[in-house]
C-alpha positions as CSV (number, residue, x, y, z in Angstrom):
1,M,0.7,0.7,2.0
2,L,3.3,2.9,0.4
3,L,6.5,1.4,1.2
4,C,8.1,3.3,-1.5
5,C,9.8,5.9,0.6
6,F,11.2,3.0,2.5
7,C,12.1,0.6,-0.3
8,P,16.3,1.1,-0.7
9,G,15.5,0.7,-4.3
10,A,13.7,4.0,-4.6
11,L,15.2,5.6,-6.2
12,A,16.6,3.7,-8.4
13,G,13.4,3.2,-9.8
14,K,13.3,0.1,-9.0
15,C,10.0,0.2,-7.0
16,Y,6.2,1.2,-8.2
17,S,3.4,1.6,-6.3
18,G,0.4,3.0,-7.3
19,A,-4.1,2.1,-5.9
20,S,-6.9,0.8,-7.4
21,V,-10.9,1.0,-6.1
22,I,-13.0,-2.0,-6.6
23,Q,-16.1,-2.6,-5.9
24,G,-15.6,0.3,-3.0
25,K,-12.6,-1.6,-1.9
26,T,-9.3,0.7,-2.0
27,I,-6.5,-2.1,-2.9
28,P,-2.9,-0.1,-3.0
29,D,0.2,-2.4,-4.5
30,H,3.6,-1.6,-4.9
31,Y,6.4,-4.0,-6.3
32,E,10.2,-4.3,-6.0
33,V,12.0,-5.0,-8.3
34,S,15.5,-6.6,-8.0
35,G,17.8,-8.7,-10.6
36,N,15.0,-11.2,-12.1
37,K,13.0,-10.9,-9.2
38,M,9.7,-8.7,-8.6
39,R,8.0,-8.9,-4.6
40,V,4.7,-7.8,-5.0
41,F,3.0,-6.8,-2.0
42,F,-1.1,-5.4,-1.7
43,C,-3.8,-5.2,0.5
44,S,-7.2,-3.8,0.7
45,F,-9.4,-2.2,2.9
46,S,-13.3,-0.7,2.9
47,T,-14.0,3.0,2.7
48,D,-17.3,2.7,4.2
49,T,-16.4,1.6,7.6
50,K,-14.4,4.4,8.6
51,T,-13.1,5.3,12.7
52,T,-12.5,9.4,13.4
53,A,-9.9,9.8,16.6
54,G,-8.5,13.3,18.0
55,K,-9.8,16.0,18.5
56,G,-10.5,18.5,15.1
57,N,-8.3,20.8,16.5
58,D,-4.3,22.2,14.9
59,D,-3.1,19.6,18.0
60,V,-5.2,17.3,17.1
61,P,-6.6,16.8,14.2
62,L,-9.4,14.7,13.0
63,V,-7.5,10.9,11.6
64,G,-10.0,8.5,9.2
65,S,-8.6,4.8,10.3
66,Y,-9.9,1.7,7.6
67,R,-9.9,-1.5,8.1
68,V,-7.2,-3.8,6.2
69,T,-9.1,-6.9,4.6
70,E,-7.0,-8.3,3.1
71,F,-2.9,-8.6,2.8
72,Q,-1.1,-11.0,0.2
73,A,3.0,-10.7,-1.1
74,G,4.2,-13.0,-3.6
75,T,7.7,-13.0,-5.3
76,L,7.8,-13.9,-8.7
77,T,10.8,-14.8,-11.0
78,R,12.2,-14.9,-14.0
79,V,12.8,-17.7,-15.7
80,Q,15.5,-17.9,-19.3
């Protein structure tokens, strides 16, 4: 979920992304700042359960995927 590449404000330094691991769940976070508003996105997935697909060669490498367990989005508005 690192959306910063697709955020229109990324080049202007108005998007921030990061990630944390809490009790075995990886939680990427993304923030977009525009004027007096900040959009916040979080999702979480467990790194314990991984599905592997692919052949494991140069043409079709192995790819590990994880099930998203939660997604949250919100808007914070600055009040004067």
